[in-house]
TORMI-833887 format. One record per residue: x negated, y negated, z of N, C-alpha, C, CB in turn. Coordinates in steps of 0.02 Angstrom, whole numbers, plus 50000, padded with zeros to 5 digits. Glycine has a CB too. Layout:
N
XYZXYZXYZXYZ ...
REM end
This chain:
463
495425244547667495645249247615495115254547604495795245447550 495335260447590494865265747575494585264947505495205272547582 493985267547494493695267347427494035272647384492935268547430 494305270747325494645275647284494165280547252495045272147231 494415286447238494025291447203494215291347129494155298547233 493745292947087493865292847015493895299946986493335288846979 494015304947029494015311947006494545313046952494135316647064 495155310646966495695311746918495545308246853496365309246947 495275302146858495095298346799494595302246757494815291446817 494105305146790493595308846753493895314946719493035310946800 494325318546754494625324546725495025322946663495065327946776 495355317146662495785315446606495395312646547496315310546627 494865308946562494565304946509493855306946490494565297946530 493515310846530492825312346512492805317746457492425314746574 492235318346429492135323646379492475322146313492395330046406 492635315846300492975314246237492495313946179493345307646244 491855313946193491365314046139491305307446101491535319446091 491515301946132491475295446099490795292346111492035290746123 490565288046066489895285246073489865280246131489685281746009 489285279646160489165274646212488925268246180488645277246265 489255262646197489095256246166488785251646218489715253046136 488345247246196488045242346241488545236746255487395239346210 488515234046316488955228546336488535222346347489365230346399 488755216746320488395210446329488855205046356488085208146262 488615201346406488995195746432488745189446397488915195046509 489175184346396488985178146364489305172346401489195178046289 488975166546398489265160446424489095158846495489985160746417 488955163746536488745162646605488055165446614489245165946655 487685162546662487035165446678487135169946738486505159846693 487255176346724487415181046777486805183046818487735187146749 486215180746798485615182046837485565177446897485005181346793 485955172046897485925167146952486405169447008486115159946927 486265175247036486725178447082486615176747155486685185847074 486125172447171486005170347240485545164347239485715176047283 485675159547284485235153847291484915153647361485615147247279 485025158947400484705159247465484985154447516483985158047458 485595152047506485905147347552486355151147601486325142047514 486445148447660486825151747713487515148347719486445151547781 488055152147712488725149147719488785145447786489275154547714 489175140047787489235136047847489445140147908489725130547836 489935144647902490125148547962489555152947988490725152747948 489145155547943488585159847963487985155747987488375164347906 487925149647962487365145247981487415143348055487355138847937 488035142248078488145140848149487705135448176488035147148189 487315137048227486875132148259486245130648220486695134548327 486145134148164485575132548121485695126148083485435138248073 485215124348040485275118048003485135119047929484805112848032 485405114547890485255114047819485025106947807485875115947774 484405106147787484115099447777484245095047838484405096147714 484135097947895484195094647960484915093347981483825088147959 485395095747943486105094947960486355101447989486535092747897 486685101348047486905107648078487445111148038487155106348148 487485117748048487995121748015488635122048055487735128748003 489045127148041489685127748074490225123748038489635125548146 490845125648050491405122148019491625116048059491995126948011 491465116048122491675110648166491085107948205492235112948214 491155102248238490585099248274490265104148323490805092948311 489605103448330489245107548377489035114348350489645108548437 489075115248284488865121448254489345127248267488195123348279 489965125648285490455130848300490945131648242490825129348365 491265137448239491785138648189492485138248220491685145448156 492515136748284493155136448319493395129148323493105139548390 494035128148314494315121448323494185119048394495075121448309 493945112848403493875110148470494545110448507493605102848468 494545112348571495185113348607495675107648601495045114548679 495445101448607495905095848604496205095148534495555089348624 495805096348483496055095748414496535101448399495475095648363 496385107348424496845112948416497505111548450496535119448443 497475108948511498095107348546498515102348507497935104548616 498185097348477498545092548437498845095948375498085086748415 498475100448345498735103948287499335108148304498195108348257 499325111348362499895115348383500515111048394499735119248447 500405105048420500965100348429501265098448361500745094048467 500835097048313501075095448245501425101548214500495093148200 501145107448223501445113448194502145114648222501005119548207 502245112848285502905113648315503425109148283502875112348390 503195103848250503645099148215503745101048142503365092148220 503415106348120503525108848052504135113348055502885112848024 504705110448039505345113848046505755112447983505735111448110 506275116347970506695114947912506995107947916507265120147906 506945104247862507195097347858507595096547794506615092247861 508075091947798508475090447738508095085547694509165087547757 508395083547639508055079247591507865072547619508485078247530 508205070347672508045064047704507525064747759508665060847733 507295070947770506785072147820507045073447889506335066347823 507695074147896507995075447962508005082947976508705072547966 507915084948040507955092048056508625095048035507865093148132 508595100848003509195103947976509055111447970509395100947906 509425115648007509295122948003509345125647932509785126648047 509715122247889509775124547820509275120947774510485123447794 508815117247803508345113347764507745117247740508115107447803 507235113647719506645116747688506005114247720506635115247613 505495118447716504795116647733504395117247669504505121247790 504185111747640503805111947578503055112547594503945105747534 502745117647568502025118747572501735117147504501845126147594 501315112047501501085109047438500335109647429501295101647434 500115111347369499405111147353499245104547319499195117147308 498645102047334498395095947304497675097147283498455089747352 497525095647220496835096647199496755097047124496555102747230 496235100647103495985100647035496165107247001495225099647033 495815108746946495985114646906495885121146945495575114846843 495325121846979495215127947019495765128747071494535127947052 495975123147100496485123347152497145126047125496585116347181 497365123547068498005125847041497965133147019498225121446982 497395135246992497325142146970497355146947029496665143146932 497025145047083496995149447142497655149247181496415147347188 497925143347190498545142647228499135145947193498695135247242 499165145147126499725148147090499685155747092499735145647017 499075158547094499005165747101499265167947169498265167847093 499065164347222499335166047288500095165147291498985161847342 500345159847260501055158447262501465164347235501215152047222 501215167547182501575173147153501655178847203501215175747090 501125180247242501165185347294501635183047350500465186847322 501585176647367502005173947421502745174447405501815166847435 502915173447341503625173647322503925180547332503705171447250 503515185747331503765192547342503735194747415503365197347299 503465190547458503345192547527503985191947568502795188147558 504265197547591504885197147631504765194347701505195203947637 504135193647722503975191047788503905183447788503335194247814 503905180247730503875172947728504535169947751503695170547656 504495164847792505105161747818505545159347761504925155847865 506195160147770506665158247718506625150947699507375159947740 506455146747748506455139547737505855137047698506495135947802 505325141147692504705138947660504785138947585504115143447682 504615133247554504585132647481503875130847462505095127147456 503575134847420502875133847400502865130147333502495140647395 502515124447330502485120447270501745119147253502865113747280 501565120547191500885119347168500855112347137500665124747116 500555107747173500475100947148499805099647117500595096047203 499335104347123498665103447095498685103547019498185108847122 498215100046988498225099246915497515099246887498585092746896 497455102246828496815102446794496565095446775496855106746733 495915094446779495615088146758495705082446807495885086246693 495955083846867496095078546915495625079246975496835078746939 495075075646973494575076447026494715071647083493875075346998 494285071747134494395067947195494425060447181493855069347245 494005058147136494005050947121494675048747092493435049247071 494965052947049495605051147017496165050847069495785056246962 496235056147109496825056447152496735052347216496975063647170 496135049847228496055044947283496435038447267495315043447295 496575037347203496975031547182497715033047194496835029747107 498045029547239498745031147254499215029747196498975027147313 498975026047146499395024447088499245028947028499295017247069 498825033947036498645038346981499255042246958498075043147001 499265044046894499815047946867499865054746900499725048746791 499325057046929499325063346966499915063747013498675064247005 500045058347050500575058347100501265058347069500495052247146 501325055547009501965055846973502125063046954501945051446909 501615066746932501715073746915501895077846977501075076646882 501565076347033501735079847096502465078747113501285077447154 502695072547108503395070947124503875074847079503525063447117 503695075547015504125079246969504135086646987503885078246897 503565089447007503545096547025503945097847089502815098847035 503935093147136504335093847195505085093847177504185088247245 505265089247133505965088847112506175095247076506075082747066 505735097847035505895104146999505985109947047505335105746948 505645109647104505705114947154506295113747201505055115447195 506645108247193507225106847234507075104247303507625112947240 506485101047311506315098147376506115090847366505735102147410 506155087047420505995079947417505325078547450506545075747451 505075072447442504445070547473504505070847550504235063547451 505115070147576505215070347648505205077447676505875067047666 505205082347633505175089347655504475092347650505655093547615 504005088547622503305090747619503005089947688502895086847565 502815095547718502565095247787501865098347796503045098747832 501655102347748501005105647752500665105347683501075113047777 500015104247683499645103447620499005107547623499495095947607 498855110747566498185113447556497825108847507498205120947530 497255106147528496875101347488496195104347472496795094547525 496065105047407495405107247384495205102647327495405114747362 494685098847337494475093947286493715093447283494765087147302 493475091047226492775089647215492735084047164492385096147190 492135082247145492045077047094491795080147030491555071647119 492105078246975491875080846910491185078146893492375079046855 491055071946912490415068746896490205064446955490455064546830 489885067347005489665063347063489205057647041489315067747115 489225052147078488785046647062488055048647068488925040747106 487925053547111487255056247118487325063447141486825052147169 486835067547126486835074447151486345075147209486645079347094 486085069547233485615069747289485985070647355485195063347291 485715075047397485995076247463485675071347512485885083547485 486055068047555486775068847566487205063647531486915068647640 486925059947483487305054347453487955056747421486865050747401 487935062247383488545064547350489045067147401488395069947298 488795069647458489245071947512489625066047541488845075547566 489265060647554489585054547581490095051847532489055049247597 489925052047467490395049647416491035053747416490065049847347 490965060347415491555064647414491955064047479491345071947403 491615063647535491975062847598492415056647597491475062547657 492155051247570492565045147566493185046147525492155039547537 493135049747470493725051047428494215055647465493515054247361 493965060647500494405065147537494795061347591493995070847568 494455056847624494795052947676495335048447646494295048747715 495205045547588495715041447555496305045847532495415037647496 496155051847507496695056347487497135058147547496405062847455 496815059147605497215060647666497685054947682496745061947726 497455048847672497895043047684498465042847632497495036447682 498305044547571498825044847519499355049947538498515046647451 499145055647565499615060847583500095058347637499245067047608 499835054747686500275052047737500765046947708499875048747793 500525042547664500955037347636501495040147591500535032247598 501335045447554501805048147506502265053447536501435051147447 502035056647589502435061947620502465060647695502115069047605 502935056447716502955054147786503015059747838503515049447795 503285065547818503355071147865502765075947862503995074847851 502245074347823501665078747818501305078947885501185076347761 501295084647916500995085447982500305088447979501435089648026 500205093247935499595097247933499285097047864499735104447955 498635096147861498265096647798497655100947809498065089447770 497645106647774497075111247779496645110347717497315118647786 495995109647727495525108247673495065114147660495115102047689 494875114947596494375119747576493865116347531494695125847541 493255118647534492735116347487492665121347430492055115247524 492195120247387492125124347327491855131347343491675120947277 491985135947298491675142547301490995142247268492135147947268 490665147947264489985148347235489975145647164489735155547236 489485141347150489415138447084488795140447046489435131147089 488415145247074487765146647046487745149746977487415151047091 488305152946956488295155946890488355150746834488865160946884 488535144746852488565139346803487885135846799489115134246821 487685134146739487055130446731487175122946724486675132946670 487805120846729487975113746725487685110246787488745112646720 487295104946778486965101746835487435098846887486505096346811 488055097446869488535094646916489045099746940488885088746885 488915106146927489365111446949488995116946988489725114546889 488345117146979487965122847004487755121847077487355123946960 487305125947100487045125447168486405121347170486925132547197 486265118047226486645118547289487235113647294486185117347347 487435110547238487955105447241488605108347267488065102447172 488815114147242489445117147265489415118647339489595123547225 488875121547361488785122947433488845116647474488105126347445 488525111347451488495105247491489155101747497487995100547461 489645103147452490305100047460490635102047526490755101847401 490425107647554490695109647619490545104547673490425116347639 489975101147668489815096047718490265089947712489075093947711 490525088647652490995083047644491655084647678491105081547568 491895090847669492515092847703492425092547778492725100047681 491875095447802491755095247874491695088147899491125099247891 491375083847860491295076947881491955073247890490875073247831 492435074447843493085071247849493455073747910493505072547786 493435080347922493775083147980493455080648045493765090847979 492795080448046492435078148105492585070748119491685079248097 492645066748066492805059748077493475058948112492805055948009 493965063048092494615062648127494555064948199495135066848090 494195070448210494105072948278493775067648323493675079348277 493325063848295492965058748333493355052248340492295057348302 493965052048312494405046348324494385040848273494255043648388 494175042248211494165036948160494865034048151493905039748092 494955027448161495635024448156495965025648089495595017048169 495585025648035495885026447969496105033647954495395024147916 495955038248002496185045147995496615047048055495585049847990 496875042148091497255043748151497885047648135497435037248188 498005053048172498605057148163499065056848223498405064348149 498855053448276499215053448340499555046648351498745055048398 500225046348350500565039948360500415036748428501305040748352 500215040748476500045037948542499405033848540499985043548592 499005034748487498375031148482498385025448432497825035948462 498965023948405499025018548356499375020748293498345015848339 499305016648242499635018048179499385024648149499535012348129 499855029048130499665035348099499465034048027500245040548103 498885036548007498625035347939498515041747900497985031447943 498555047547933498365053747901498715059647934497595054847903 498835065147897499035071247931498455073747974499245076747879 498605078448018498095081948056497675086048007498405086548112 497015085748013496565089047967496195094848000496055084047939 496125100247963495735105947986495525110047925496145110348036 495065114747937494855119147884495405124047865494225122947904 495505124847800495865130547774495345136047763496245128847708 495455140547716494955145647704494295142647679495215150847654 493745144847707493095142947682492905147847626492545142847739 492785145347566492755149647507492045151347484493105146247451 491545148047511490875148847483490525155047512490455142647496 490205158747467489735163947486489165163747435490075171147487 488585166247454487985165647413487965170847358487365166147456 488435170247310488445174847253488535182047275487805174147213 488075186347253488115193447270487865194847341487705197447221 487575189747373487335190647442487925189647488486755185547458 488215195047512488835194747551488735190947616489095201747566 489235186847634489215183547699489435188347753489655177147698 489475186047815489575190647872490235194347869489535186747937 490745191447837491385194947832491455199147769491955189947835 490905199647730490895203747670491065200247606491365209247679 491285193947609491455190347547490845189247504491795183647564 490915190447439490385189047391490715186847326489925195247379 490325183847283490585181547218490185184947162490545173847212 490525188947122490215192247064490275187647004490535199147051 489845188746956489865184746895490545185346860489305186846847 490835191346860491475192346826492055189246864491605199646816 491925186146922492445182446957492545175546928492275181847031 492165173946875492205167546842492315168646767491575163246854 492635163846735492695164046663492035161746632493285159546638 492015160946568491375160146533491015153746550491485160446460 491345148846581490985142746600490625143446667491455136746603 490755148946702490425149946767490695145546822489705148846760 491225141746808491505137046856492205139046878491515130046826 492635140446829493335141946845493425149446859493795139746787 493865151146905493935158146925494295162246872494305158546990 494065168346864494425173246824494995176146866493945178946798 495345181146839495875184246877495635187046944496185189746838 495045190046945494795192847007494585187447056494205197546994 494305181947029494125176347073494725173047103493715171347034 495255172247063495865169247089496175173747143496375168147033 496155180247131496425184947181496045184547246496415192047153 495385183647242494985183347302495185177347345494245182947285 495295171547313495515165647350496235166647375495465159347306 496655169747334497345170947355497365175147419497735174547299 496935180147424496905184247484496695180147545496425190147474 496225175547535496015171247590496575166547611495385167347571 496945163947562497505159647579498045163447617497805156647515 498185169547594498695173547628498495174747701498785180247591 497865176447712497635177547781497695171147822496915180047781 497565165447790497595159147826498305157547849497345153447782 498785157947803499475155947820499785160747870499905155547758 499585166947870499915171847913499565172947980499945178447877 498965170047989498605171148052498385164748087498015175348039 498315159248052498075153148085498575150948137497955147448032 498345149048197498815147248250499255141248233498445145848313 499035137048187499435131248168499825132348103498985125048160 499845138648080500205140148019500705145848027499715141947964 500495151148061500925157148065501595155648098500565162648103 501615150748144502225149348181502795147148137502095144048233 502655143748081503185141448036503195145247970503105134048022 502625148347951502605151847887502915158747890501875152447863 502795162347944503055169147951503755168747982502585173647994 504235171947950504915171647974505245178447978505325167147930 505895178547994506255184947998506235188647931506985183848019 506265195147934506245199247874506805197347826506295206647892 506635196147764507125194847712507215201047669506905188747668 507765201547632507815207147585507235206947535508495206947546 506935212647523506365212847476506615211547405506005219647481 506265207247370506445205547302506075210147254506285198247286 506435212947206506105217147156505695212647110506625221247115 505075214647098504665210647054504005214047039504535203847084 503645211246992502985213946974502525208046958503025218746913 501885209146968501395204046948500735207546934501315198647003 500335204246891499685206846871499145203646914499555205546796 498605207346927498065204746967497405207646943498175206247042 496865204046955496205206446936496035204846864496155213746947 495525208146838495295207046770495415213246727494545205246770 495555212246662495595217946617494905219846590496075216546559 494875225546557494285227546518494485227446445494015234746540 494195222946407494405222046338494245228146295494075215946309 494655228846243494545234146194494595231546124495045239746205 494765235846078494765234046007495275228645992494905240245965 495825228246029496345223246017496315217446066497025226446021 495775217046105495725211746155495915214446223496175205846137 496335210846260496525212746327497135217346327496655206546369 497075223646345497675227746353498075225146413497495235346363 498735225946409499155222846459499675227846485499515216746431 499715228346552500235232346583500875228246587500015234646654 501445231546582502085228046586502625232846608502265224846517 503215230046623503795234046638504365231846592504005233246713 504845236346581505395234446537505935230446573505705240646507 505995231446639506475227846681506185227346751507175231546682 506455223146794506215222946863506305229746897506575217446903 505865231446945505905237946979506435237947034505225239747008 507065237447014507605237347063507785244547084508215233847033 507995245147146508185251647173508795254247134508345251147249 508755260447112509285263447073509235262146998509935261047097 508675259246977508585257746905508355264146869508055251946895 508835267846841508675274146809508315273346743509315278046797 508325267446714508005266346649507325262846655508455262446603 507055262346715506425258746725505845262246689506275257946800 505435258346655504855261046619504245256846632505005261546544 503675260146635503025256846640502715256846571502575260346692 502505250946548502265250346480501555247846473502715245946442 501295248646414500625246446396500665243446327500105252346398 500355237646317500325234546251499615232246237500815228546246 499485230846174498845227946151498255232546166498735221246184 498365238946162497835243846174497605246846107498065249346222 497095251046110496855254446051497415258946023496225258746067 497505259045957498045263045928497885270545929498175260845856 498415274545938498365281845935497795284545976498285284145862 497755282146039497195283946082497435287146146496765277746098 497055291746175497235294546240497255289046293496745300146260 497765289146335497835284146388498075287546451498345278546367 497915284546507498125287246572498355281546616497555291046606 498915282546650499185277746698499085280546768499945276446684 498765276546810498625278546879499065274646927497885277546896 499305277846979499745274847029499445275647098500445278047026 499505270447139499245270647207499715266647253498525267747210 499625267547317500035264047366499685257947396500245268747421 499095256447372498735250547395498255248447340498345252047462 498005242447345497525240147295496835239647326497735233447265 496335240147284495645239447305495265237147243495355246247334 494625236347252494205234547194493575238847197494025226947194 493525243347149492935247647143492615246447076493125255147152 492005243547074491665242447010491525249146976491015238547021 491675249446911491525255346870490915254046827492125257246827 490935248546790490365246246750490545239146729490225250846686 490085234546736490235227546721490525226846651489595223246728 491115223646643491495220146694492105224146718491715213446669 492095230646713492695234646727492725236746800492705240846682 493335236046828493465238246896494075242646898493555232146942 494075247246946494685250746963495035246647017494545258146988 495645244347003496005239747047496485243247093496365234647006 496395249647104496845253647146496455256947203497205258847104 496805257847258496545262347309496645269447283496905261247378 496505274447324496535281347301497185282847264496445286147360 497155284347199497775285847163498125292047189497635286647088 498795291847192499175297747211499465301247151499725295847260 499435298147092499695301247031499325298546971500455300047024 499275302746919498985300746856499405303846800498235302946850 499615299646754500055301846700499715300546633500745298246702 499655305746592499295305246528499795304446471498855311346517 499585300646421499985299646361499525297546305500555294346372 499805296046247499425293446190499765287246164499375298846133 499375282146150499665275946124499935276946053499145270146126 500415272846035500695273145968500235269445920501405270045967 500425269445857500015266145805499945258645817500315267345736 500405255645855500355248545870500005247245937501045245445872 499715252345967499345251446029499775250946091498925245246025 500405253046086500865252646142501015259646169501515249146122 501235259846232501435266146263501945264546317500825270146291 502365269446332502845268746386502915275446423503535266446359 503015274946488503135280846529503745279446571502515282646573 504235284046568504845283346607504695284246681505375288346583 504975279846723504875280246795505525278346830504285275746817 506045282446824506695280746855506625279846930507215286046839 506965274746957506925273247028507565275747062506835265547040 507525280147110508115282947142508515277547179507925288447191 509165278547188509585273747224509535274747299510315274347202 508935274547326508815275847397508645269347432508245281047406 509055266847477508915260447510508275260447551509495258547555 508025266347570507405266647607506805264647565507295273747634 506895264147500506345262047455506255254547454506475264647385 506735250847483506685243547481506025241147511507275240347517 505665237047474505035234247498504425238547483505075233147570 504535244647457503955248847440503545245447385504185255847417 502895245547395502435242747344502035248447313501965237347376 502025248547248501635253347209501185249347162502095258347169 500575251547154500095248047113499895252747055499465245947154 499835249946995499645254146938499125250846894500265255846896 498785254846855498285252446807498215257546751497605251146842 498175255146690498085259346631497355259446610498515256846572 497125265246587496475266046555496575269346487495985270246600 496195267146437496275269546369495585271046340496655264346325 495515276746308494895278346273494855273646212494865285846251 494305269946209494245264646158493505264046139494525257846185 493345265546078492635265546056492305258846062492585267945985 492705253346065492415246646073492445244246145492775241746028 492665248646191492735246646261492075246846298493225251146295 492125246446363491535246346406491315253546423491665242446471 490685255146413490445261946432490475262946507489725263046406 490855267846529490895269646599490475275946609491635270846622 489985275746653489545281546662489945287946674489055280446720 489805293046635490135299446642490815299846609490195301046713 491075294246584491735294246555491745292146482492185289746594 491275288046462491285285346394491585278346392491665290046347 491665275646332491925268846326492685268546337491755265946257 492895263946380493595263146397493805255846395493735266046466 494435254746382494745248346397495235249446454495095245246333 495425244146488495875244946546496265238546556495475246746609 496855239346584497255233546602497015230846670498005235446606 497295225146689497235223046758497635227846802497485215746768 497595227046866498065230446910498745227146904497815230346983 499255230846923499935228246924500285230346988500335230746862 500555225347023500965226747082501685227647062500905221047133 502005232847088502715233947080503025233947150502865240747042 503475229247163503815229147227504545231147215503775222247260 504745236747246505435239147238505895235147283505485246747253 506445233047255506905228947295507585228547262506615222047304 507965223647287508655222847265508705218147206509075220347323 
REM end
């Protein structure tokens, strides 16, 4: 994506003569922006405490050929199935998340984008089974209530346990028995391996399980959440996958080798980067990517993981074959992404009066919970990006193609008419918008003054 320009923003909002206010963060230690650790994919043939890097054995990030071949065979069996698990062209492929609070927050964010994706196969049903407060120790118990909730969520989504064929698993321990390396890694690996067995027992058609470890934890000062503990959980994930690759009977996925005990295991997106120290692909974690506990992701942090999940399902050789399908009619919808910039009324919020359907002559773009009777501007773009303006404010749009000025009402609301023509060529068009409001209690933006802002908003035009 191109870096957006703020020229239009400056022309509309600068020179207002409002005072510049100091901004203070609280609850997180934003100074802990790097621990000097090397992400596993970048570590490669190097070592951490005498343990080699890489996502797979031998310090490599590539699936071993034999394990990849096995994964491709399993992926070929990920096909639409009926409620009894039998192949059925009118059946479903359930893609299920399993894990803790961070998992459900990140997966549900990605799920919202996935639901609007016309390129997702018609048969795929995405179900978020992850739940807050449910760590690896809890869900390793096959009788835990966690699994009852998962069953209910599957039923609510209209799919059965026999239709669950692919799983994203992200887990950690809320309170490890020890934080010493490698003891806590061995402990977590054991729980992950038991969870894999639970997945096979509860979902007999589960073919593929992709695992992720934690993202950067350094902004938290909690001794069981911070670094290097979060980083080291990656070795537990790798250990479980490596154990299967090396033929551990209790993780066997191949019926030709004996009783099947687990789905095929491989890495999903690797989420860890050393805070502000970008890894080789550019991923970094800013303090504002976390809420005030420094552990759970904010809107921007959830979006970052959602993007990694999207790339995984659409490009991984063992995922794209069943996830990507024939073009479907584009569904009209909108969703919010990123973080807002708070103002006098808290978080200003972008909204629409109705879905952005083609031919909707009464469609309006709205703003609520903003500063009353204040100058406001709505920016529109054809792509999204993230350009920091001043902590914690970001511009969530690529280069804007339009800017519309207005003034909020006494209740802090505003609306701008945006009629959608009845042109079928508009189907699937995505437009991104974000509101900015002059607000004396907002964040000082250099050259602009104090502002509040909404998150970004995706508008997908459709039927």
